[in-house]
N, C-alpha and C positions, 0 to 999 in steps of 0.2 A: 743727763736726761735722755741719753741715746737709747736706753732700753725701754723708755716710756712711749707708747704709741698714742694714747689719748690722755690729755690732761685737762681737768675741769678746775677752774680757779675762781673762787668767790662768786659762784653763780646764785642769783636770786630771781624769783618769779613772783609777780604780783597778780592776784585776781581781784580787780577793783582795788580796795584798800587792804585786802588781806594778803600778807606775805606768805605764800604757800611753801616756798623754798627760800631759805635764808642763808646766804654766805657759804654755800656748799663747795668744798674742794675735794677732789679725788684723782687718783691716777690709775691707769691700766697699763701694765707692762706688756711688751710684745709677747704673744703666745701665752699669756696668762689668763686666769679666770678670777674676776673680782666680783664679789656679791654685795648688794645693798639690801639689808634686811630691816624689818620694822613693821609696826602695826598698820592695819588698813587706815588710810588717811594721813600717814606720816609725810607724804609728799614724794614718794618714790616714783610713781608714774609721771607726775609733773616734772620731776628732774629728767627722766628719760626723754620726754617730749621736748624739753628745753635743749638738751644735747643734740637732738635730731633736728632742731630748728622749727618744730611745729608750733612751739610757744615762744613768745618774745621773752628775753631774759637780759639781765645785766651780768657783769663779770666776763669771763673769757673761756673759750673752749678751743683747745689746740689739738690738732691731729698731726702727729709727727712734727711738732714744732711750728706748724702753720695755723694761724688763727682762722676760725670758721665764723667769726662775728658777722661778716658780710656775705656768707655763703648760703644760697638758697637750699631748701630741703633736697631737691632733685640733684643738685650738684654735690651735696654731702654724700648722697648715695653713690654718685660717680667716683667720689674720692675714696670710697670703701667703707663708709659708715652705714649700717643697716639696722633697723629696728623691727623686731617681731612684737607687735602690740598685744596687750592683754586679751583683746577680743578677736585676735587672729586676722580680722578684716579680709576674709577671702571673698572671691567672686563666686557666690553660691550657685549661680545658674551655669557656670562654666565648668568644664571638665578639670580633673586633677592635672592632666598634662598641660592644658591651656593656662591654668593658674601658674604652673611652674615656668612655662615659657615667658609669661609676663614678667617674672622676676629677672629675666635676662634680656629685657627689651633693648638694652643699650649695647648688647654684644652681638657678634656675628653668628651666622648659622652653625658654623663649626663649633663655636664655644657653647651654643645652646645644646647641641647634640652631646657634647662631652659633659655638660652640666647635668643633663637628664640622666646619663649613664651613672654619673657619680651619685646623684640624689637617689636614684632607684636602688643603687647598691647599698646605700646607707639606710634607706627606708623601703624594704621589699614590699610592704603592704601597699605603698603608693603605686608601685608598678602594677600590682594586681588590680588596682582600682583606677588605672590611668584614664579610662574612658568614662568613668562615673562622674556625675556632677558633684561638686564639692559639698552641696547641701545634704547629700546622702551619706556622708561619712560620719563615723562616731567622733566623740570629743577628742580622743587620743589621736585618731587619724587626721583630724583637722589641725591639731597642733603640729603633727609631723609635716603636714602640707605647708603650714605657715613657715616652719623652720626651713623646709626644703626650698620654698620659693625665695626666701632670704638668701640661702646659700647659692642659688642660681646666679645671683648678682656678684658672686666672688668677693664677699666682704673681707675687709681687713679687721674691722671691729664689728662684732655682732652683739646687739643689745637685745636681751630677752626679758620681756615684762611678764612676770607671773606665768611661766610656761607650764606649771603644774596645776594651775587653777581649774577646779571642777573635774579633775581626772581621778580615776580609780587608782588605788595604791600601787597595783602592779604596773599600770601604765606610767605612773609617776616615776617609778624605778627605771623604766626603760628610757624615759625622756632625760633623766639626769645622767644615765649611762651614756647616752648619745652626746649630751652637752660636754661631758668629761672627755669623750673620745675626740671631739672637734679640735681640742688643743693640739692634737697630733698633726692636724692639717696646717697649723700655723695661725689659725684664726684667734684673735684676742676677744674675750667675752666679758661683757658687763651683764650680770645676772641680777635682776630684781625679784625677790621672792619673799612670801610670807612663810613658806616651809623652811624655816631657818635651819633646822637640823640637817636636811638634805643639802641645802645650799652651802653650809659651812663644811660639809664633808668633801665637796669637790672643789671648793674655791681655794685660791692661794692667799688672798687678802679679803678682808671683810670690813664693811662700814655699817654701823647701826644708826638708823635715822629715826628721829622722833620730833614731832612738831616742826617739820621742815628743816631741821638741822642735823648735822652729823655730830653725835655726842660720844661715840666710841669708835675706834678703828684699830686694826692691827692684823697680824697673821691670822687666818681663819682658824687654824688649829688651836691657837691661844684663846681666841674669843669663844670657841666651843667649850672651853674650860673656865671661862670667866663667870664668877658667881652672878654678876648683874645680868649677863646674857642668859645664863641658865634659868634664873628666876623669872625673867620677863618673856623669853622667846622660845625656850626649849621644853615648855610644857610641865615644868616642875615647880612653878609658882602657884599662886592662889587660883589662877584661872586655867582651866583644863585646856583651853585653846591656845595657850602660850602667850597671851597678852598680859602685860602688867597693868596694875591699876592706873598708873600714869598714862600708859598708852591708850587704855580704854577711855580715860577722861579726854584724851586728845581728840578722839573721834567725835566727841560732842562739840568740840571747839572748832575743828577744821576737818573737812572731808574733801577728798579729791573729786573732781568732776567725773561724771559717768562717761565712759568711752564706748561708743557704739561700734 
């Protein structure tokens, strides 16, 4: 397991009596991109929050062989685990630069300066808007800022929850190009996405999640050719939006909580 940086073993999450995530196991290799795809309400965001420690869970989460069961959220960040949530969670009345600086709150001034230079090099538009308040940014720019703030903490594992959500197609293409390029820095990535086609294109390994469980997994290139995945998630089945009838039914039974 020396090439595995994050291992999730038999993780389950309860909302009251509802088991939103049930016995999920997955692995992220060092420097790899792993994606979890599935319909809205499948439990993907819940899984990410459990890994980050935001939600209580059973099972185990290991970062480079060390259990995080008793590790607080802030300490998981210090250990190199970072989540970019679906709603970005920016400080809207603060400037772009101040949002970025907060991402490196635990680092020294030298590291903050180096981090800003690196982030602005990767996201030139953020440097152009460094003095603007975050609330004045477009959707794509807000996503770039959320990713840049996460990178300021120098994560070893970066978790991205629906980074393409609500963005125009050209911006989505840019975001996925940036995610793919991040592997060159040595960052390992767990990508949760409804845009299955784009996610499978850049990922090494993929997991398909339905009704809180992983029901298919394998190399991303192979899953992109799997008839079950094509029919249910790649827009070639009965539903134009890529959801299978089973996945659509699952939304009526179980939906993930709203994230502000």
